C-alpha positions as CSV (number, residue, x, y, z in Angstrom):
1,X,-121.9,-27.2,27.7
2,X,-120.7,-24.5,25.4
3,X,-119.7,-21.2,27.1
4,X,-122.0,-18.3,26.8
5,X,-121.3,-16.1,23.8
6,X,-120.3,-13.1,26.0
7,X,-117.6,-15.1,27.8
8,X,-116.3,-16.4,24.5
9,X,-116.0,-12.9,23.1
10,X,-114.2,-11.6,26.1
11,X,-111.7,-14.5,26.0
12,X,-111.0,-13.9,22.3
13,X,-110.5,-10.2,22.9
14,X,-108.0,-10.8,25.7
15,X,-106.1,-13.3,23.5
16,X,-106.0,-11.0,20.6
17,X,-104.8,-8.1,22.8
18,X,-102.0,-10.2,24.2
19,X,-100.9,-11.3,20.8
20,X,-101.0,-7.7,19.6
21,X,-99.0,-6.5,22.6
22,X,-96.4,-9.3,22.0
23,X,-96.0,-8.3,18.4
24,X,-95.7,-4.5,19.1
25,X,-93.1,-5.0,21.9
26,X,-90.7,-7.0,19.9
27,X,-89.3,-3.8,18.3
28,X,-89.1,-1.7,21.5
29,X,-85.7,-1.4,23.1
30,X,-86.7,-0.2,26.5
31,X,-85.3,-2.5,29.2
32,X,-88.6,-2.4,31.2
33,X,-90.7,-3.2,28.1
34,X,-88.3,-6.0,27.1
35,X,-88.9,-7.5,30.5
36,X,-92.7,-7.3,29.9
37,X,-92.3,-9.0,26.6
38,X,-90.3,-11.7,28.2
39,X,-93.0,-12.3,30.8
40,X,-95.6,-12.5,28.1
41,X,-93.7,-15.0,26.1
42,X,-93.0,-17.1,29.1
43,X,-96.7,-17.1,30.1
44,X,-96.2,-15.3,33.4
45,X,-98.9,-12.8,32.5
46,X,-102.3,-14.4,33.3
47,X,-105.6,-14.1,31.4
48,X,-108.8,-15.4,32.9
49,X,-111.0,-17.7,30.9
50,X,-110.8,-21.0,29.1
51,X,-108.5,-21.5,26.2
52,X,-105.6,-19.5,27.8
53,X,-102.2,-21.1,28.2
54,X,-101.2,-21.8,31.9
55,X,-98.4,-19.9,33.6
56,X,-94.9,-21.4,32.7
57,X,-92.2,-21.5,35.4
58,X,-88.8,-20.5,34.0
59,X,-86.0,-22.9,34.6
60,X,-82.6,-21.8,36.0
61,X,-79.4,-22.6,34.3
62,X,-76.9,-24.5,36.3
63,X,-73.9,-22.4,37.2
64,X,-70.8,-23.5,35.4
65,X,-68.0,-24.6,37.8
66,X,-64.8,-22.9,37.0
67,X,-61.7,-25.1,36.8
68,X,-58.9,-23.8,39.0
69,X,-55.8,-22.7,37.1
70,X,-52.6,-24.7,37.1
71,X,-49.2,-23.1,37.4
72,X,-46.1,-24.4,35.8
73,X,-43.3,-24.1,38.4
74,X,-39.9,-24.1,36.7
75,X,-37.0,-26.2,38.1
76,X,-34.4,-24.7,40.3
77,X,-30.7,-25.4,40.5
78,X,-29.7,-26.8,43.9
79,X,-27.0,-25.1,45.9
80,X,-25.5,-25.6,49.3
81,X,-25.1,-23.3,52.3
82,X,-24.2,-23.4,56.0
83,X,-26.8,-20.7,56.7
84,X,-29.1,-21.6,59.6
85,X,-31.0,-18.4,60.2
86,X,-34.4,-17.2,59.2
87,X,-35.4,-15.8,55.9
88,X,-38.2,-13.1,55.8
89,X,-39.9,-10.7,53.5
90,X,-41.5,-7.3,53.8
91,X,-45.1,-6.1,54.3
92,X,-47.2,-7.8,51.7
93,X,-48.1,-11.4,51.0
94,X,-49.1,-11.8,47.3
95,X,-51.2,-15.0,47.9
96,X,-53.2,-13.5,50.8
97,X,-53.6,-10.1,49.2
98,X,-55.3,-11.8,46.3
99,X,-57.4,-14.2,48.3
100,X,-61.1,-13.7,49.0
101,X,-61.5,-11.9,51.2
102,X,-58.2,-10.1,50.7
103,X,-55.8,-10.1,53.7
104,X,-53.3,-7.2,53.9
105,X,-52.0,-4.7,56.4
106,X,-51.7,-1.4,54.6
107,X,-55.2,0.0,54.4
108,X,-55.1,3.8,54.4
109,X,-57.0,6.8,53.0
110,X,-56.6,10.4,52.1
111,X,-57.0,13.4,54.4
112,X,-60.2,14.4,52.5
113,X,-61.6,11.1,53.5
114,X,-60.8,11.7,57.2
115,X,-62.5,15.1,57.0
116,X,-65.6,13.4,55.4
117,X,-65.8,10.2,57.4
118,X,-64.2,11.2,60.7
119,X,-61.5,9.8,62.9
120,X,-63.4,6.6,63.8
121,X,-63.3,5.6,60.2
122,X,-59.5,6.2,60.1
123,X,-58.9,4.2,63.3
124,X,-61.0,1.3,62.1
125,X,-58.6,0.9,59.2
126,X,-55.8,0.4,61.6
127,X,-57.8,-2.1,63.6
128,X,-58.4,-4.1,60.5
129,X,-54.8,-4.0,59.5
130,X,-53.7,-5.3,62.8
131,X,-56.3,-8.1,62.8
132,X,-55.1,-9.1,59.4
133,X,-51.5,-9.1,60.7
134,X,-52.4,-11.9,63.0
135,X,-53.7,-14.0,60.1
136,X,-50.6,-13.2,58.1
137,X,-48.3,-14.3,60.9
138,X,-50.1,-17.6,61.2
139,X,-49.9,-18.1,57.4
140,X,-46.2,-17.3,57.4
141,X,-45.5,-19.7,60.3
142,X,-47.4,-22.5,58.6
143,X,-45.2,-22.0,55.6
144,X,-42.0,-22.0,57.6
145,X,-41.4,-18.2,57.4
146,X,-40.5,-16.9,60.8
147,X,-39.3,-13.4,60.0
148,X,-41.5,-10.5,58.7
149,X,-41.4,-6.8,58.4
150,X,-44.6,-5.0,59.3
151,X,-45.9,-2.3,57.1
152,X,-45.3,1.3,58.2
153,X,-48.9,2.0,57.4
154,X,-50.3,-0.4,60.0
155,X,-52.0,2.6,61.6
156,X,-52.4,5.3,59.0
157,X,-51.8,8.9,60.0
158,X,-51.0,7.8,63.6
159,X,-47.9,10.0,63.5
160,X,-49.5,12.9,61.5
161,X,-49.1,16.3,63.0
162,X,-52.8,16.9,62.9
163,X,-54.5,13.5,62.8
164,X,-52.2,11.6,65.1
165,X,-53.8,9.3,67.7
166,X,-53.0,6.9,70.5
167,X,-53.1,3.1,69.7
168,X,-54.7,2.3,73.0
169,X,-58.1,1.7,71.3
170,X,-56.6,-1.3,69.4
171,X,-54.9,-2.8,72.4
172,X,-56.8,-6.1,72.0
173,X,-55.7,-6.6,68.4
174,X,-52.2,-5.5,69.1
175,X,-51.9,-7.9,72.0
176,X,-53.3,-10.8,70.0
177,X,-50.8,-10.2,67.1
178,X,-47.9,-9.9,69.5
179,X,-48.8,-13.1,71.4
180,X,-49.3,-15.0,68.1
181,X,-45.9,-14.0,66.9
182,X,-44.3,-15.0,70.2
183,X,-46.1,-18.3,70.3
184,X,-45.1,-19.2,66.7
185,X,-41.5,-17.9,67.0
186,X,-42.0,-15.2,64.4
187,X,-39.7,-12.2,64.5
188,X,-41.3,-8.9,63.6
189,X,-39.5,-5.7,62.6
190,X,-40.5,-2.3,61.0
191,X,-38.9,0.1,58.6
192,X,-40.2,3.7,59.1
193,X,-40.3,5.6,55.8
194,X,-37.7,7.6,53.9
195,X,-38.9,10.9,55.4
196,X,-37.9,9.8,58.9
197,X,-34.6,11.7,58.9
198,X,-32.9,12.7,62.2
199,X,-30.1,14.5,60.4
200,X,-32.2,17.1,58.6
201,X,-31.3,20.8,59.1
202,X,-35.1,21.6,59.2
203,X,-36.6,21.4,62.7
204,X,-40.0,20.4,61.4
205,X,-38.6,17.4,59.6
206,X,-36.8,16.3,62.7
207,X,-40.0,16.7,64.8
208,X,-41.9,14.6,62.3
209,X,-39.2,12.0,62.4
210,X,-39.3,11.7,66.2
211,X,-43.1,11.5,66.1
212,X,-42.9,8.7,63.5
213,X,-40.4,6.7,65.6
214,X,-42.5,7.1,68.7
215,X,-45.5,5.7,66.8
216,X,-43.6,2.6,65.6
217,X,-42.2,2.1,69.1
218,X,-45.6,2.4,70.7
219,X,-47.0,-0.2,68.3
220,X,-44.2,-2.7,69.1
221,X,-44.4,-2.0,72.9
222,X,-48.2,-2.6,73.0
223,X,-47.7,-5.8,71.1
224,X,-45.3,-6.9,73.8
225,X,-42.5,-7.6,71.3
226,X,-38.9,-8.2,72.6
227,X,-35.7,-6.3,71.8
228,X,-35.2,-8.3,68.6
229,X,-38.1,-6.3,67.1
230,X,-36.1,-3.4,65.8
231,X,-36.9,-0.3,63.8
232,X,-34.7,0.3,60.8
233,X,-33.9,3.7,59.3
234,X,-31.3,5.1,56.9
235,X,-28.9,7.9,57.6
236,X,-31.0,10.3,55.5
237,X,-29.9,13.1,53.3
238,X,-26.4,14.7,53.2
239,X,-27.7,18.3,52.7
240,X,-24.4,19.4,51.1
241,X,-22.3,18.5,54.2
242,X,-22.2,14.9,55.3
243,X,-20.2,15.5,58.5
244,X,-22.6,18.1,59.7
245,X,-25.6,15.9,58.9
246,X,-24.1,13.1,61.0
247,X,-23.5,15.4,63.9
248,X,-27.1,16.5,63.8
249,X,-28.1,12.8,63.8
250,X,-26.1,12.2,66.9
251,X,-27.7,15.3,68.6
252,X,-31.2,14.3,67.7
253,X,-30.7,10.6,68.6
254,X,-30.0,11.8,72.2
255,X,-33.5,13.4,72.2
256,X,-35.2,10.1,71.6
257,X,-36.9,8.2,74.5
258,X,-35.0,5.2,75.9
259,X,-37.6,2.8,74.3
260,X,-37.0,4.3,70.9
261,X,-33.2,4.3,71.2
262,X,-33.3,0.6,72.3
263,X,-35.2,-0.4,69.1
264,X,-33.5,1.9,66.6
265,X,-30.9,0.4,64.1
266,X,-29.2,2.0,61.1
267,X,-28.9,0.6,57.6
268,X,-26.3,1.5,54.9
269,X,-27.9,2.9,51.8
270,X,-26.9,3.1,48.1
271,X,-26.8,6.9,47.7
272,X,-25.7,8.8,50.7
273,X,-24.2,6.8,53.6
274,X,-22.2,3.6,53.1
275,X,-20.8,1.3,55.8
276,X,-17.7,3.6,56.1
277,X,-20.0,6.5,57.1
278,X,-22.3,4.7,59.5
279,X,-20.2,2.1,61.2
280,X,-18.2,4.6,63.3
281,X,-21.5,6.3,64.3
282,X,-23.0,3.0,65.3
283,X,-20.0,2.0,67.4
284,X,-20.0,5.4,69.1
285,X,-23.7,5.5,70.0
286,X,-24.3,1.8,70.5
287,X,-26.6,1.4,67.5
288,X,-26.6,-1.9,65.6
289,X,-25.8,-1.7,61.9
290,X,-28.1,-3.5,59.4
291,X,-25.8,-4.5,56.5
292,X,-27.5,-4.4,53.0
293,X,-25.6,-6.4,50.4
294,X,-27.3,-4.7,47.4
295,X,-26.6,-1.2,48.7
296,X,-23.0,-2.1,49.4
297,X,-22.7,-3.3,45.8
298,X,-23.9,0.0,44.5
299,X,-22.1,2.2,47.0
300,X,-19.3,0.1,48.5
301,X,-17.2,0.7,51.5
302,X,-13.4,1.1,51.2
303,X,-12.8,-2.4,52.5
304,X,-14.6,-5.6,51.3
305,X,-17.6,-6.2,53.5
306,X,-16.2,-9.6,54.5
307,X,-13.5,-7.8,56.4
308,X,-15.9,-5.4,58.0
309,X,-18.4,-8.1,59.0
310,X,-16.8,-8.8,62.5
311,X,-17.2,-5.2,63.5
312,X,-20.8,-5.1,62.1
313,X,-21.8,-8.2,64.0
314,X,-20.2,-6.8,67.2
315,X,-22.7,-3.8,67.1
316,X,-25.5,-6.4,67.6
317,X,-23.7,-8.6,70.1
318,X,-23.1,-5.6,72.4
319,X,-26.8,-5.0,72.6
320,X,-27.7,-8.6,72.9
321,X,-29.9,-8.5,69.7
322,X,-30.0,-11.1,67.0
323,X,-28.3,-9.7,63.9
324,X,-30.4,-9.0,60.8
325,X,-29.3,-8.1,57.3
326,X,-30.9,-7.3,53.9
327,X,-30.6,-9.0,50.6
328,X,-31.8,-8.0,47.2
329,X,-30.5,-8.2,43.6
330,X,-30.7,-5.7,40.7
331,X,-33.1,-6.3,37.9
332,X,-31.8,-8.0,34.7
333,X,-30.2,-5.6,32.3
334,X,-29.7,-2.8,34.9
335,X,-26.9,-0.5,33.8
336,X,-27.3,3.0,35.4
337,X,-27.3,3.6,39.1
338,X,-31.0,4.3,39.1
339,X,-31.7,1.1,37.3
340,X,-29.4,-0.9,39.6
341,X,-31.4,0.4,42.6
342,X,-34.6,-1.4,41.6
343,X,-35.1,-4.8,43.2
344,X,-35.3,-8.0,41.2
345,X,-38.4,-10.2,41.5
346,X,-36.4,-12.9,43.3
347,X,-32.8,-13.5,44.5
348,X,-30.9,-16.4,42.9
349,X,-28.2,-16.8,45.5
350,X,-27.3,-16.2,49.1
351,X,-24.3,-13.8,49.4
352,X,-20.8,-15.0,50.0
353,X,-19.6,-14.6,53.6
354,X,-23.1,-14.7,55.0
355,X,-23.0,-15.3,58.7
356,X,-24.6,-18.6,59.6
357,X,-26.8,-17.6,62.5
358,X,-28.6,-14.4,61.7
359,X,-31.9,-13.3,60.1
360,X,-31.9,-12.3,56.4
361,X,-34.7,-10.0,55.0
362,X,-35.3,-10.8,51.3
363,X,-36.3,-7.5,49.7
364,X,-37.7,-8.7,46.4
365,X,-40.8,-7.9,44.4
366,X,-42.2,-11.4,44.7
367,X,-42.3,-11.2,48.5
368,X,-43.1,-14.6,50.0
369,X,-42.5,-16.3,46.6
370,X,-38.9,-15.0,46.7
371,X,-38.4,-16.7,50.1
372,X,-39.9,-19.9,48.8
373,X,-37.5,-19.7,45.9
374,X,-34.5,-19.6,48.2
375,X,-36.0,-22.3,50.4
376,X,-36.1,-24.6,47.3
377,X,-32.6,-23.7,46.1
378,X,-30.9,-24.3,49.4
379,X,-33.3,-26.8,50.9
380,X,-33.8,-24.5,53.9
381,X,-37.4,-25.5,54.6
382,X,-40.2,-27.8,53.5
383,X,-41.9,-26.6,50.4
384,X,-45.7,-26.0,50.5
385,X,-46.4,-26.6,46.8
386,X,-50.0,-25.4,46.6
387,X,-48.9,-21.9,47.3
388,X,-46.0,-21.7,44.9
389,X,-46.3,-19.2,42.0
390,X,-44.1,-19.1,38.9
391,X,-41.8,-16.2,38.2
392,X,-42.3,-14.1,35.1
393,X,-41.0,-15.8,32.0
394,X,-38.4,-13.1,31.4
395,X,-37.5,-10.3,33.9
396,X,-36.8,-6.9,32.5
397,X,-35.7,-3.6,33.9
398,X,-39.3,-2.6,34.2
399,X,-41.0,-3.4,37.5
400,X,-44.6,-4.4,37.9
401,X,-45.2,-2.0,40.8
402,X,-47.4,1.1,41.1
403,X,-45.0,3.2,39.0
404,X,-45.1,0.9,36.0
405,X,-47.4,1.5,33.1
406,X,-46.6,-1.9,31.5
407,X,-48.7,-4.2,33.7
408,X,-49.6,-7.5,32.2
409,X,-52.2,-10.1,33.1
410,X,-51.6,-13.6,31.8
411,X,-51.8,-17.1,33.2
412,X,-49.5,-20.1,32.9
413,X,-51.4,-23.3,32.7
414,X,-50.2,-26.9,32.8
415,X,-51.7,-30.4,33.1
416,X,-51.2,-33.4,35.3
417,X,-52.1,-35.0,38.6
418,X,-50.4,-36.7,41.5
419,X,-48.1,-36.0,44.4
420,X,-45.3,-33.5,44.0
421,X,-41.6,-33.3,45.1
422,X,-38.8,-31.2,43.7
423,X,-37.4,-34.3,41.9
424,X,-40.6,-35.5,40.4
425,X,-41.4,-34.6,36.8
426,X,-44.8,-33.7,35.4
427,X,-46.7,-34.0,38.6
428,X,-49.0,-31.5,40.3
429,X,-49.3,-30.0,43.7
430,X,-52.3,-30.7,46.0
431,X,-55.2,-28.3,45.9
432,X,-55.6,-25.1,47.8
433,X,-58.0,-22.2,47.7
434,X,-58.9,-20.2,44.6
435,X,-58.5,-16.4,44.7
436,X,-58.5,-13.2,42.6
437,X,-56.2,-12.2,39.8
438,X,-53.2,-10.1,40.7
439,X,-51.9,-7.2,38.5
440,X,-49.0,-9.2,37.3
441,X,-48.3,-12.2,35.1
442,X,-47.4,-14.5,37.9
443,X,-49.8,-14.1,40.8
444,X,-53.2,-15.1,39.4
445,X,-54.0,-17.2,42.4
446,X,-54.8,-20.9,41.7
447,X,-54.8,-24.3,43.3
448,X,-52.5,-26.5,41.3
449,X,-48.8,-26.4,40.4
450,X,-46.8,-28.3,37.8
451,X,-43.3,-28.7,39.2
452,X,-40.5,-29.7,36.9
453,X,-37.3,-31.5,37.8
454,X,-34.7,-29.5,39.7
455,X,-31.0,-29.7,39.0
456,X,-28.2,-30.5,41.4
457,X,-25.1,-28.3,41.2
């Protein structure tokens, strides 16, 4: 039966209106109207009556699976050593920092944020930092790294004159991290900042320094760390009279609590206090001396460090603490003193005269990758290939840190499949987890590594 004339007219009117609306909307740029046009074209706007097209269901596009990047790991030149201690790095793990979710221990904020969000917000940052420290310790141990320096920003503003706070609220996280380190045999240390100066002529600076040392000591004590977990500071400024500054240091050292004194160690620096300056003070006060090879190269002592090493090690032996030292290298092309102070991305050799049984902190821009690099060179530990990252193709005097305005973002890609060893050519490491890009040319996290053949010396 034919439809009544009235129904037919209504249907034709609706159809013409839809067609007219479709035509008029094709030139309109409004996002909302474009969406309406799309719905009309797809048939999702309904019209009643016969002769109208049925609603069409849009089909979803399949999400394209991203292929994980592959890193070309250059060969290393094999060297030999009698060193049997632990190698460590400081504060930040580049693989974990760029994972998803990101794992790091230096969350902080500005004072304006504290005023706006309150102290609970600030303290929660510290809790998160400590929770991530446990994960970082576990990752390090799984990668044969048993020595690590904790960030001085674990609990931001905890030593501030106005916003200071007790760490009791995070006792559970502190205890868990400490027990994890003890269970896995990981030594933890800390390095309070450059403004922690006990030799300053300004009382307010000294008070701030003492408060900062108390905070670091409280953190370590609550973690249950033993006496090998030391706090490293420098001699500080000279203030125009080195002898007087050292006397003030001695006076203010006596003001410290016994717990702080038992954890405090001194490090020679490259500008103000070399080993000649600090070793007599350390021997007098019973403070272990952390020897820094790079600093001694820039500001050397009168005697070669090899001749001073027995006295340096004795400052540790008298306290029954395992010795620790620092190693870094200048960046390629460094000429001035300021340029020589900047750390290279990686160290290429262990120093001559290195004691066999002590812990060596690698102070390099590539962090855990710098440790892996020395592991491979000296065959100190098994290599976990999926977490290797290549160095920059050519290191310059410019760093890729926060002060650099020449950051790059590139990837190094290779091909191949199969098992990997340091002596196999053209083969790829096993898969790991993908992660975010880093602000450098060598840490765009990936899951495959192409390892070239190493050379024996």
